[in-house]
VMD Tcl script that draws the C-alpha trace (Angstrom):
set ca {
  {-12.68 27.01 -4.45}
  {-12.06 28.86 -1.21}
  {-11.07 26.29 1.42}
  {-10.47 26.89 5.12}
  {-8.21 24.33 6.82}
  {-7.71 23.86 10.57}
  {-4.75 21.65 11.45}
  {-2.96 22.68 8.25}
  {0.56 22.47 9.70}
  {0.43 18.80 10.68}
  {1.61 15.88 8.57}
  {-1.73 15.37 6.81}
  {-2.59 19.06 6.65}
  {0.70 19.94 4.97}
  {0.24 17.19 2.39}
  {-3.36 18.20 1.73}
  {-2.36 21.81 1.10}
  {0.05 20.58 -1.56}
  {-2.70 18.44 -3.10}
  {-5.07 21.41 -3.21}
  {-2.54 23.84 -4.68}
  {-4.30 26.25 -7.00}
  {-7.30 26.69 -4.73}
  {-7.68 29.67 -2.40}
  {-6.50 28.21 0.93}
  {-7.08 29.92 4.28}
  {-5.29 28.42 7.29}
  {-6.65 28.63 10.84}
  {-3.66 28.70 13.21}
  {-3.26 28.85 16.98}
  {-0.05 30.94 16.91}
  {0.38 34.52 15.74}
  {-0.19 34.56 11.95}
  {3.07 34.78 10.06}
  {1.78 34.51 6.50}
  {-0.97 36.19 4.49}
  {-3.09 33.04 4.24}
  {-3.25 32.53 8.02}
  {-5.98 33.59 10.48}
  {-5.58 33.14 14.22}
  {-8.19 31.23 16.17}
  {-8.52 29.56 19.56}
  {-11.38 27.06 19.71}
  {-10.99 26.78 23.49}
  {-11.81 30.46 24.06}
  {-15.11 30.78 22.25}
  {-16.86 30.64 18.88}
  {-15.20 31.33 15.55}
  {-16.08 34.65 13.91}
  {-18.34 33.61 11.03}
  {-16.82 36.39 8.90}
  {-13.86 34.02 8.51}
  {-16.17 31.70 6.54}
  {-17.63 34.35 4.22}
  {-17.53 33.00 0.67}
  {-15.97 29.72 1.80}
  {-16.81 26.58 -0.18}
  {-15.23 23.95 2.09}
  {-14.07 23.79 5.70}
  {-11.54 21.07 6.54}
  {-10.79 20.15 10.16}
  {-7.74 17.98 10.88}
  {-7.18 19.00 14.51}
  {-6.21 16.44 17.15}
  {-3.39 15.62 19.57}
  {-1.25 12.59 18.59}
  {-2.55 9.17 19.62}
  {0.79 7.37 19.44}
  {4.10 8.21 21.08}
  {2.68 9.05 24.53}
  {1.48 7.02 27.47}
  {-2.25 7.40 28.03}
  {-2.66 8.63 31.57}
  {-5.98 10.21 32.53}
  {-4.81 13.72 31.66}
  {-3.53 12.77 28.23}
  {-6.66 10.77 27.41}
  {-8.70 13.86 28.17}
  {-6.38 15.91 25.94}
  {-6.83 13.41 23.09}
  {-10.60 13.70 23.39}
  {-10.82 17.46 23.89}
  {-8.38 18.26 21.07}
  {-10.75 16.48 18.70}
  {-14.19 17.25 20.04}
  {-13.79 20.94 20.93}
  {-12.39 22.25 17.60}
  {-14.89 20.07 15.72}
  {-17.84 21.47 17.64}
  {-16.63 25.08 17.24}
  {-16.13 24.67 13.49}
  {-19.41 22.78 13.00}
  {-21.31 25.55 14.78}
  {-19.53 28.19 12.68}
  {-20.37 26.28 9.49}
  {-24.01 26.19 10.57}
  {-24.15 29.93 11.37}
  {-22.31 30.96 8.21}
  {-24.17 28.58 5.91}
  {-20.94 27.06 4.59}
  {-21.84 24.19 2.26}
  {-19.24 21.52 3.14}
  {-17.42 20.34 6.28}
  {-14.69 17.71 5.91}
  {-13.80 16.48 9.38}
  {-11.11 14.11 10.58}
  {-11.97 10.87 12.34}
  {-10.17 7.53 12.66}
  {-10.49 3.79 12.18}
  {-10.24 3.61 15.97}
  {-14.04 3.88 15.61}
  {-14.13 0.10 14.97}
  {-12.03 -1.14 17.90}
  {-10.88 -4.76 17.90}
  {-12.96 -6.76 15.43}
  {-10.51 -9.64 14.82}
  {-11.22 -11.16 11.36}
  {-14.71 -9.69 10.97}
  {-14.76 -7.19 8.06}
  {-16.23 -3.80 8.89}
  {-17.33 -0.90 6.73}
  {-18.82 2.55 7.23}
  {-22.14 1.07 8.39}
  {-20.55 -0.72 11.38}
  {-21.23 0.79 14.83}
  {-18.58 2.35 17.04}
  {-16.82 0.06 19.49}
  {-17.33 0.49 23.23}
  {-13.62 0.93 24.06}
  {-11.83 4.24 24.66}
  {-10.94 4.92 21.02}
  {-14.41 3.93 19.84}
  {-16.11 6.23 22.33}
  {-13.69 9.04 21.50}
  {-14.34 8.64 17.78}
  {-18.09 8.62 18.40}
  {-17.89 11.89 20.37}
  {-15.62 13.35 17.67}
  {-18.01 12.56 14.84}
  {-21.08 13.54 16.87}
  {-19.59 17.01 17.32}
  {-20.19 17.65 13.59}
  {-23.98 17.53 14.21}
  {-24.61 21.32 14.07}
  {-23.18 21.49 10.55}
  {-25.14 18.46 9.37}
  {-28.37 19.76 10.90}
  {-27.88 23.07 9.09}
  {-27.88 21.26 5.74}
  {-24.13 21.24 5.13}
  {-22.58 18.23 3.42}
  {-20.49 16.63 6.18}
  {-17.74 14.10 5.37}
  {-16.11 12.23 8.25}
  {-12.69 10.83 7.38}
  {-12.05 7.57 9.24}
  {-8.34 7.43 8.57}
  {-6.06 4.43 9.13}
  {-2.29 4.48 9.56}
  {-0.91 6.77 6.86}
  {2.26 5.56 5.12}
  {4.31 8.19 3.35}
  {7.72 9.89 3.33}
  {8.37 11.16 6.83}
  {5.18 9.71 8.31}
  {5.21 9.52 12.13}
  {4.69 5.75 12.16}
  {7.54 5.01 9.75}
  {9.84 7.53 11.41}
  {9.62 5.40 14.55}
  {9.82 2.00 12.87}
  {12.54 2.45 10.23}
  {15.44 2.85 12.73}
  {14.23 -0.23 14.60}
  {14.37 -2.31 11.42}
  {17.72 -0.88 10.36}
  {19.18 -1.98 13.70}
  {17.83 -5.49 13.03}
  {15.24 -5.26 15.79}
  {12.11 -5.41 13.64}
  {9.35 -7.89 14.29}
  {5.65 -8.40 14.68}
  {3.58 -7.42 17.70}
  {1.94 -10.30 19.51}
  {0.76 -13.07 17.22}
  {0.71 -10.68 14.26}
  {-2.80 -11.68 13.21}
  {-4.37 -8.34 14.17}
  {-5.19 -6.07 11.23}
  {-3.41 -2.77 10.72}
  {-5.60 -0.40 8.67}
  {-3.29 1.51 6.32}
  {-3.33 3.93 3.40}
  {-0.55 5.66 1.49}
  {-0.24 9.40 1.93}
  {-0.75 10.07 -1.78}
  {-3.94 8.01 -1.77}
  {-5.13 9.79 1.36}
  {-4.70 13.22 -0.23}
  {-6.09 12.02 -3.56}
  {-9.15 10.52 -1.89}
  {-9.82 13.64 0.18}
  {-9.60 15.80 -2.94}
  {-12.04 13.52 -4.77}
  {-14.45 13.64 -1.81}
  {-14.31 17.45 -1.71}
  {-15.06 17.60 -5.42}
  {-17.80 14.94 -5.28}
  {-21.13 14.60 -3.51}
  {-20.42 12.01 -0.80}
  {-21.72 12.66 2.70}
  {-21.21 10.74 5.95}
  {-18.33 8.55 7.11}
  {-15.65 7.40 4.68}
  {-12.98 4.82 5.52}
  {-9.64 6.14 4.28}
  {-7.80 2.83 4.10}
  {-6.11 0.86 1.36}
  {-8.03 -1.64 -0.76}
  {-6.10 -4.68 0.49}
  {-6.24 -5.24 4.26}
  {-2.97 -6.24 5.91}
  {-2.25 -7.94 9.21}
  {0.56 -6.86 11.48}
  {2.48 -9.94 10.34}
  {2.07 -8.96 6.67}
  {3.06 -5.37 7.41}
  {6.19 -6.60 9.20}
  {7.18 -8.80 6.25}
  {6.65 -5.91 3.83}
  {8.78 -3.56 5.95}
  {11.54 -6.16 6.12}
  {11.43 -6.71 2.36}
  {11.55 -3.01 1.49}
  {14.38 -2.26 3.93}
  {16.25 -5.48 3.14}
  {16.43 -6.40 6.80}
  {15.30 -9.50 8.67}
  {12.43 -9.07 11.11}
  {12.44 -12.29 13.15}
  {11.44 -10.89 16.50}
  {8.12 -11.29 18.26}
  {7.28 -8.42 20.60}
  {4.88 -9.85 23.18}
  {1.88 -7.87 24.28}
  {3.16 -7.42 27.84}
  {6.38 -5.82 26.53}
  {4.46 -3.41 24.30}
  {2.28 -2.44 27.27}
  {5.33 -1.76 29.44}
  {6.67 0.63 26.81}
  {3.46 2.25 25.61}
  {0.93 1.59 28.36}
  {-2.69 1.67 27.23}
  {-1.56 3.18 23.90}
  {-0.25 -0.30 22.99}
  {-3.81 -1.04 21.85}
  {-2.82 0.64 18.57}
  {-0.25 -2.12 18.01}
  {-1.94 -5.14 19.50}
  {-5.49 -4.82 18.21}
  {-7.12 -3.78 14.97}
  {-9.96 -4.20 12.53}
  {-10.29 -5.45 8.98}
  {-11.60 -2.17 7.61}
  {-13.10 -2.04 4.12}
  {-13.16 1.19 2.05}
  {-16.72 0.58 0.89}
  {-17.54 4.22 0.10}
  {-14.35 4.86 -1.87}
  {-14.96 1.69 -3.84}
  {-18.56 2.71 -4.58}
  {-17.23 6.05 -5.87}
  {-14.75 4.33 -8.16}
  {-11.68 5.81 -6.51}
  {-8.54 4.50 -8.25}
  {-5.78 3.72 -5.78}
  {-2.16 4.38 -6.65}
  {-0.98 1.97 -3.95}
  {-3.10 -1.15 -3.74}
  {-1.05 -3.21 -1.25}
  {0.89 -2.36 1.88}
  {4.06 -3.39 0.01}
  {3.28 -0.86 -2.75}
  {2.70 1.84 -0.14}
  {5.92 1.11 1.73}
  {7.99 1.00 -1.45}
  {6.70 4.44 -2.37}
  {6.93 5.85 1.17}
  {10.50 4.66 1.64}
  {11.45 5.28 -1.98}
  {12.67 1.70 -2.32}
}
mol new
graphics top color blue
foreach p $ca { graphics top sphere $p radius 0.5 }
foreach p [lrange $ca 0 end-1] q [lrange $ca 1 end] { graphics top cylinder $p $q radius 0.2 }
display resetview
């Protein structure tokens, strides 16, 4: 297959390119192309030349500014939204004009907001908070492709656990210095999936016939408390501390919502498709990710 990928140099994009090795991969890049498989584009300056999509079987869009690691002031919140919605709309319109058959577009479990212990699946509506509204705008931007008859897959991804993952890169040093612990009461759910299951699931979705939203999360939901215990076990470090919500907000501002709230997200579509997970629990995923 000929596959065009936007956001191919990020953590997930790099891993997906490895997973799809053997296919004809074209990479849309913002910088000057430095390799034969790269084509320059700038979604903020106008439409994509549909000639780029000639003969393309699948378009994958993984664009988006990082959610974590930055305080969410008004300017950065607008950057988060625009970096998702604008490239998605430009690619969806190009898919529609070119008649490309498949668009695989990133989204996130932030769609669900804070649902406490209530299980949610792909049929659940978007929450009314900032991340929910952002995810709704993000997914809605795929409409031109869907209306043209393309098969559109929206990847609602949880926290991805793998070697070098951004989340673990921040947490591992904390645990190694004996400062690990749960956030708040630890009862909030932390949607997770291992990197190798994320790439494997995306490949299976590309090769299958699924359309619509797909929750890319592991099969066994884990709370923040359970995640903390698993991290401590894998790293052989105690994690006795409790980081109160007010402290997390001082450090991360509004972005602390990622640590203090969550949803019990079920991978209903992947289960219905018979996807076989390699990492079924958060402990399995962490052992593989940290090579423990």
